[in-house]
Biotite code that builds the C-alpha atoms (Angstrom):
import biotite.structure as struc

atoms = struc.array([
    struc.Atom([82.680, 57.037, 184.186], chain_id="A", res_id=1, res_name="MET", atom_name="CA", element="C"),
    struc.Atom([83.256, 53.996, 181.964], chain_id="A", res_id=2, res_name="THR", atom_name="CA", element="C"),
    struc.Atom([80.391, 54.948, 179.650], chain_id="A", res_id=3, res_name="MET", atom_name="CA", element="C"),
    struc.Atom([81.735, 58.510, 179.427], chain_id="A", res_id=4, res_name="PHE", atom_name="CA", element="C"),
    struc.Atom([85.212, 57.317, 178.397], chain_id="A", res_id=5, res_name="ILE", atom_name="CA", element="C"),
    struc.Atom([83.800, 54.914, 175.814], chain_id="A", res_id=6, res_name="TYR", atom_name="CA", element="C"),
    struc.Atom([81.516, 57.688, 174.505], chain_id="A", res_id=7, res_name="SER", atom_name="CA", element="C"),
    struc.Atom([84.517, 59.972, 174.029], chain_id="A", res_id=8, res_name="LEU", atom_name="CA", element="C"),
    struc.Atom([86.357, 57.182, 172.263], chain_id="A", res_id=9, res_name="LEU", atom_name="CA", element="C"),
    struc.Atom([83.395, 56.552, 169.943], chain_id="A", res_id=10, res_name="VAL", atom_name="CA", element="C"),
    struc.Atom([83.286, 60.267, 169.078], chain_id="A", res_id=11, res_name="LEU", atom_name="CA", element="C"),
    struc.Atom([86.996, 60.213, 168.287], chain_id="A", res_id=12, res_name="LEU", atom_name="CA", element="C"),
    struc.Atom([86.563, 57.112, 166.131], chain_id="A", res_id=13, res_name="LEU", atom_name="CA", element="C"),
    struc.Atom([83.727, 58.817, 164.248], chain_id="A", res_id=14, res_name="LEU", atom_name="CA", element="C"),
    struc.Atom([86.098, 61.726, 163.655], chain_id="A", res_id=15, res_name="SER", atom_name="CA", element="C"),
    struc.Atom([88.731, 59.280, 162.391], chain_id="A", res_id=16, res_name="VAL", atom_name="CA", element="C"),
    struc.Atom([86.185, 57.770, 159.995], chain_id="A", res_id=17, res_name="CYS", atom_name="CA", element="C"),
    struc.Atom([85.169, 61.184, 158.686], chain_id="A", res_id=18, res_name="TYR", atom_name="CA", element="C"),
    struc.Atom([88.704, 62.444, 158.067], chain_id="A", res_id=19, res_name="THR", atom_name="CA", element="C"),
    struc.Atom([89.840, 59.126, 156.615], chain_id="A", res_id=20, res_name="ASP", atom_name="CA", element="C"),
    struc.Atom([86.930, 59.034, 154.157], chain_id="A", res_id=21, res_name="ILE", atom_name="CA", element="C"),
    struc.Atom([87.143, 62.715, 153.231], chain_id="A", res_id=22, res_name="SER", atom_name="CA", element="C"),
    struc.Atom([90.920, 63.193, 153.030], chain_id="A", res_id=23, res_name="SER", atom_name="CA", element="C"),
    struc.Atom([92.507, 59.753, 153.583], chain_id="A", res_id=24, res_name="ARG", atom_name="CA", element="C"),
    struc.Atom([94.239, 61.170, 156.653], chain_id="A", res_id=25, res_name="LYS", atom_name="CA", element="C"),
    struc.Atom([94.171, 60.072, 160.274], chain_id="A", res_id=26, res_name="ILE", atom_name="CA", element="C"),
    struc.Atom([95.376, 62.999, 162.350], chain_id="A", res_id=27, res_name="LYS", atom_name="CA", element="C"),
    struc.Atom([98.169, 62.439, 164.866], chain_id="A", res_id=28, res_name="ASN", atom_name="CA", element="C"),
    struc.Atom([96.455, 64.508, 167.561], chain_id="A", res_id=29, res_name="ASN", atom_name="CA", element="C"),
    struc.Atom([93.351, 62.328, 167.244], chain_id="A", res_id=30, res_name="THR", atom_name="CA", element="C"),
    struc.Atom([95.463, 59.162, 167.507], chain_id="A", res_id=31, res_name="VAL", atom_name="CA", element="C"),
    struc.Atom([97.148, 60.585, 170.619], chain_id="A", res_id=32, res_name="MET", atom_name="CA", element="C"),
    struc.Atom([93.753, 61.199, 172.233], chain_id="A", res_id=33, res_name="LEU", atom_name="CA", element="C"),
    struc.Atom([92.677, 57.662, 171.275], chain_id="A", res_id=34, res_name="VAL", atom_name="CA", element="C"),
    struc.Atom([95.872, 56.335, 172.882], chain_id="A", res_id=35, res_name="ALA", atom_name="CA", element="C"),
    struc.Atom([95.221, 58.354, 176.045], chain_id="A", res_id=36, res_name="LEU", atom_name="CA", element="C"),
    struc.Atom([91.649, 57.067, 176.339], chain_id="A", res_id=37, res_name="LEU", atom_name="CA", element="C"),
    struc.Atom([92.868, 53.537, 175.596], chain_id="A", res_id=38, res_name="SER", atom_name="CA", element="C"),
    struc.Atom([95.366, 53.804, 178.444], chain_id="A", res_id=39, res_name="LEU", atom_name="CA", element="C"),
    struc.Atom([92.632, 55.017, 180.783], chain_id="A", res_id=40, res_name="ILE", atom_name="CA", element="C"),
    struc.Atom([90.438, 52.082, 179.730], chain_id="A", res_id=41, res_name="ILE", atom_name="CA", element="C"),
    struc.Atom([93.329, 49.654, 180.168], chain_id="A", res_id=42, res_name="ALA", atom_name="CA", element="C"),
    struc.Atom([94.109, 50.839, 183.686], chain_id="A", res_id=43, res_name="VAL", atom_name="CA", element="C"),
    struc.Atom([90.581, 51.396, 185.001], chain_id="A", res_id=44, res_name="THR", atom_name="CA", element="C"),
    struc.Atom([88.728, 48.526, 183.335], chain_id="A", res_id=45, res_name="ILE", atom_name="CA", element="C"),
    struc.Atom([91.302, 45.889, 182.396], chain_id="A", res_id=46, res_name="ASN", atom_name="CA", element="C"),
    struc.Atom([93.585, 46.506, 185.364], chain_id="A", res_id=47, res_name="GLY", atom_name="CA", element="C"),
    struc.Atom([96.732, 46.465, 183.218], chain_id="A", res_id=48, res_name="ASN", atom_name="CA", element="C"),
    struc.Atom([98.191, 47.883, 180.034], chain_id="A", res_id=49, res_name="VAL", atom_name="CA", element="C"),
    struc.Atom([98.914, 45.635, 177.082], chain_id="A", res_id=50, res_name="ASN", atom_name="CA", element="C"),
    struc.Atom([102.222, 46.983, 175.742], chain_id="A", res_id=51, res_name="ILE", atom_name="CA", element="C"),
    struc.Atom([103.540, 44.023, 173.706], chain_id="A", res_id=52, res_name="LEU", atom_name="CA", element="C"),
    struc.Atom([100.857, 44.064, 170.991], chain_id="A", res_id=53, res_name="TRP", atom_name="CA", element="C"),
    struc.Atom([101.029, 47.820, 170.362], chain_id="A", res_id=54, res_name="PRO", atom_name="CA", element="C"),
    struc.Atom([104.817, 47.584, 169.983], chain_id="A", res_id=55, res_name="LEU", atom_name="CA", element="C"),
    struc.Atom([104.560, 44.592, 167.648], chain_id="A", res_id=56, res_name="MET", atom_name="CA", element="C"),
    struc.Atom([101.875, 46.433, 165.680], chain_id="A", res_id=57, res_name="THR", atom_name="CA", element="C"),
    struc.Atom([104.147, 49.446, 165.242], chain_id="A", res_id=58, res_name="LEU", atom_name="CA", element="C"),
    struc.Atom([107.176, 47.373, 164.220], chain_id="A", res_id=59, res_name="ILE", atom_name="CA", element="C"),
    struc.Atom([105.386, 45.102, 161.738], chain_id="A", res_id=60, res_name="VAL", atom_name="CA", element="C"),
    struc.Atom([103.127, 47.940, 160.647], chain_id="A", res_id=61, res_name="GLY", atom_name="CA", element="C"),
    struc.Atom([105.961, 50.287, 159.786], chain_id="A", res_id=62, res_name="MET", atom_name="CA", element="C"),
    struc.Atom([107.440, 47.572, 157.560], chain_id="A", res_id=63, res_name="LEU", atom_name="CA", element="C"),
    struc.Atom([104.061, 47.430, 155.805], chain_id="A", res_id=64, res_name="LEU", atom_name="CA", element="C"),
    struc.Atom([104.067, 51.229, 155.512], chain_id="A", res_id=65, res_name="VAL", atom_name="CA", element="C"),
    struc.Atom([107.526, 51.132, 153.918], chain_id="A", res_id=66, res_name="ILE", atom_name="CA", element="C"),
    struc.Atom([106.217, 48.496, 151.488], chain_id="A", res_id=67, res_name="ALA", atom_name="CA", element="C"),
    struc.Atom([103.301, 50.854, 150.736], chain_id="A", res_id=68, res_name="ASN", atom_name="CA", element="C"),
    struc.Atom([100.724, 48.244, 151.823], chain_id="A", res_id=69, res_name="VAL", atom_name="CA", element="C"),
    struc.Atom([98.995, 50.339, 154.490], chain_id="A", res_id=70, res_name="ILE", atom_name="CA", element="C"),
    struc.Atom([99.060, 53.923, 155.712], chain_id="A", res_id=71, res_name="GLY", atom_name="CA", element="C"),
    struc.Atom([101.008, 55.034, 158.770], chain_id="A", res_id=72, res_name="ALA", atom_name="CA", element="C"),
    struc.Atom([97.870, 56.521, 160.323], chain_id="A", res_id=73, res_name="GLY", atom_name="CA", element="C"),
    struc.Atom([96.150, 53.145, 160.156], chain_id="A", res_id=74, res_name="ASP", atom_name="CA", element="C"),
    struc.Atom([99.044, 51.467, 161.961], chain_id="A", res_id=75, res_name="ILE", atom_name="CA", element="C"),
    struc.Atom([99.189, 54.175, 164.624], chain_id="A", res_id=76, res_name="LYS", atom_name="CA", element="C"),
    struc.Atom([95.427, 53.870, 165.166], chain_id="A", res_id=77, res_name="LEU", atom_name="CA", element="C"),
    struc.Atom([95.627, 50.080, 165.569], chain_id="A", res_id=78, res_name="ILE", atom_name="CA", element="C"),
    struc.Atom([98.508, 50.479, 168.028], chain_id="A", res_id=79, res_name="ALA", atom_name="CA", element="C"),
    struc.Atom([96.654, 53.170, 170.005], chain_id="A", res_id=80, res_name="ALA", atom_name="CA", element="C"),
    struc.Atom([93.473, 51.106, 170.238], chain_id="A", res_id=81, res_name="LEU", atom_name="CA", element="C"),
    struc.Atom([95.352, 47.923, 171.096], chain_id="A", res_id=82, res_name="SER", atom_name="CA", element="C"),
    struc.Atom([96.579, 49.550, 174.306], chain_id="A", res_id=83, res_name="LEU", atom_name="CA", element="C"),
    struc.Atom([93.092, 48.918, 175.705], chain_id="A", res_id=84, res_name="SER", atom_name="CA", element="C"),
    struc.Atom([92.632, 45.414, 174.320], chain_id="A", res_id=85, res_name="ILE", atom_name="CA", element="C"),
    struc.Atom([93.661, 42.451, 176.474], chain_id="A", res_id=86, res_name="PRO", atom_name="CA", element="C"),
    struc.Atom([96.337, 40.333, 174.775], chain_id="A", res_id=87, res_name="ALA", atom_name="CA", element="C"),
    struc.Atom([93.999, 37.355, 174.489], chain_id="A", res_id=88, res_name="ASP", atom_name="CA", element="C"),
    struc.Atom([91.544, 39.486, 172.464], chain_id="A", res_id=89, res_name="GLN", atom_name="CA", element="C"),
    struc.Atom([94.010, 40.909, 169.927], chain_id="A", res_id=90, res_name="MET", atom_name="CA", element="C"),
    struc.Atom([93.520, 38.142, 167.364], chain_id="A", res_id=91, res_name="VAL", atom_name="CA", element="C"),
    struc.Atom([89.751, 38.683, 167.596], chain_id="A", res_id=92, res_name="ASN", atom_name="CA", element="C"),
    struc.Atom([90.267, 42.427, 167.120], chain_id="A", res_id=93, res_name="PHE", atom_name="CA", element="C"),
    struc.Atom([92.429, 41.935, 164.031], chain_id="A", res_id=94, res_name="LEU", atom_name="CA", element="C"),
    struc.Atom([89.922, 39.430, 162.636], chain_id="A", res_id=95, res_name="PHE", atom_name="CA", element="C"),
    struc.Atom([87.050, 41.898, 163.144], chain_id="A", res_id=96, res_name="LEU", atom_name="CA", element="C"),
    struc.Atom([89.085, 44.677, 161.514], chain_id="A", res_id=97, res_name="VAL", atom_name="CA", element="C"),
    struc.Atom([89.716, 42.413, 158.522], chain_id="A", res_id=98, res_name="THR", atom_name="CA", element="C"),
    struc.Atom([86.054, 41.422, 158.373], chain_id="A", res_id=99, res_name="LEU", atom_name="CA", element="C"),
    struc.Atom([85.013, 45.082, 158.579], chain_id="A", res_id=100, res_name="SER", atom_name="CA", element="C"),
    struc.Atom([87.306, 45.875, 155.663], chain_id="A", res_id=101, res_name="GLY", atom_name="CA", element="C"),
    struc.Atom([85.494, 43.559, 153.247], chain_id="A", res_id=102, res_name="ILE", atom_name="CA", element="C"),
    struc.Atom([82.548, 45.926, 152.581], chain_id="A", res_id=103, res_name="PRO", atom_name="CA", element="C"),
    struc.Atom([85.030, 48.788, 152.102], chain_id="A", res_id=104, res_name="LEU", atom_name="CA", element="C"),
    struc.Atom([86.971, 46.775, 149.545], chain_id="A", res_id=105, res_name="ILE", atom_name="CA", element="C"),
    struc.Atom([83.756, 45.994, 147.657], chain_id="A", res_id=106, res_name="LEU", atom_name="CA", element="C"),
    struc.Atom([82.749, 49.671, 147.667], chain_id="A", res_id=107, res_name="ILE", atom_name="CA", element="C"),
    struc.Atom([86.151, 50.761, 146.333], chain_id="A", res_id=108, res_name="VAL", atom_name="CA", element="C"),
    struc.Atom([86.038, 48.081, 143.610], chain_id="A", res_id=109, res_name="ILE", atom_name="CA", element="C"),
    struc.Atom([82.548, 49.254, 142.622], chain_id="A", res_id=110, res_name="PHE", atom_name="CA", element="C"),
    struc.Atom([83.657, 52.905, 142.542], chain_id="A", res_id=111, res_name="LEU", atom_name="CA", element="C"),
    struc.Atom([86.713, 52.015, 140.459], chain_id="A", res_id=112, res_name="ARG", atom_name="CA", element="C"),
    struc.Atom([84.468, 50.227, 137.961], chain_id="A", res_id=113, res_name="LEU", atom_name="CA", element="C"),
    struc.Atom([82.092, 53.181, 137.942], chain_id="A", res_id=114, res_name="LEU", atom_name="CA", element="C"),
    struc.Atom([84.901, 55.718, 137.451], chain_id="A", res_id=115, res_name="HIS", atom_name="CA", element="C"),
    struc.Atom([87.313, 53.984, 135.084], chain_id="A", res_id=116, res_name="LYS", atom_name="CA", element="C"),
    struc.Atom([90.128, 56.510, 135.601], chain_id="A", res_id=117, res_name="GLY", atom_name="CA", element="C"),
    struc.Atom([90.227, 56.224, 139.387], chain_id="A", res_id=118, res_name="SER", atom_name="CA", element="C"),
    struc.Atom([92.813, 53.432, 139.784], chain_id="A", res_id=119, res_name="ARG", atom_name="CA", element="C"),
    struc.Atom([94.536, 55.438, 142.503], chain_id="A", res_id=120, res_name="LYS", atom_name="CA", element="C"),
    struc.Atom([91.453, 55.344, 144.727], chain_id="A", res_id=121, res_name="MET", atom_name="CA", element="C"),
    struc.Atom([92.602, 54.160, 148.149], chain_id="A", res_id=122, res_name="THR", atom_name="CA", element="C"),
    struc.Atom([90.847, 52.380, 150.973], chain_id="A", res_id=123, res_name="LEU", atom_name="CA", element="C"),
    struc.Atom([89.883, 54.410, 154.095], chain_id="A", res_id=124, res_name="PRO", atom_name="CA", element="C"),
    struc.Atom([90.924, 51.604, 156.436], chain_id="A", res_id=125, res_name="TYR", atom_name="CA", element="C"),
    struc.Atom([90.479, 53.763, 159.538], chain_id="A", res_id=126, res_name="GLY", atom_name="CA", element="C"),
    struc.Atom([86.780, 52.975, 159.087], chain_id="A", res_id=127, res_name="VAL", atom_name="CA", element="C"),
    struc.Atom([87.404, 49.214, 159.256], chain_id="A", res_id=128, res_name="ALA", atom_name="CA", element="C"),
    struc.Atom([89.738, 49.627, 162.235], chain_id="A", res_id=129, res_name="ILE", atom_name="CA", element="C"),
    struc.Atom([87.138, 51.678, 164.103], chain_id="A", res_id=130, res_name="SER", atom_name="CA", element="C"),
    struc.Atom([84.350, 49.229, 163.249], chain_id="A", res_id=131, res_name="CYS", atom_name="CA", element="C"),
    struc.Atom([86.469, 46.261, 164.302], chain_id="A", res_id=132, res_name="GLY", atom_name="CA", element="C"),
    struc.Atom([87.163, 47.879, 167.666], chain_id="A", res_id=133, res_name="TYR", atom_name="CA", element="C"),
    struc.Atom([83.503, 48.684, 168.243], chain_id="A", res_id=134, res_name="LEU", atom_name="CA", element="C"),
    struc.Atom([82.423, 45.178, 167.210], chain_id="A", res_id=135, res_name="LEU", atom_name="CA", element="C"),
    struc.Atom([84.929, 43.693, 169.650], chain_id="A", res_id=136, res_name="LEU", atom_name="CA", element="C"),
    struc.Atom([83.382, 45.660, 172.504], chain_id="A", res_id=137, res_name="HIS", atom_name="CA", element="C"),
    struc.Atom([79.762, 45.216, 171.443], chain_id="A", res_id=138, res_name="LEU", atom_name="CA", element="C"),
    struc.Atom([80.036, 41.501, 170.715], chain_id="A", res_id=139, res_name="GLY", atom_name="CA", element="C"),
])
């Protein structure tokens, strides 16, 4: 059962990566399914639901969205995934997300240099968020 739930979550995260790369969108219905699977993981595997970090993520994240630093879909995805992450692992998760973002930043910089007029090229950070989550669980 555990492997099945994680497999579904991986498929959803692959979908997030695809849509974020192709359209810079993370769909709300996908985030809701991620949140549902995260809750199932939290209850069945962790034995409890971490609610403080997802709420803090949404509050701080929405301030970052207003400041145009990050997309709302990215914040919602982090909050949904953090439902399944024990509180003592959240700093590790955020570190791995940040670390996973470095190659994306380098790729975007390279593409901007290659295509001089593409200053508005944005970063598909759903990819880094997904990778950070997977690294947390594989490592």
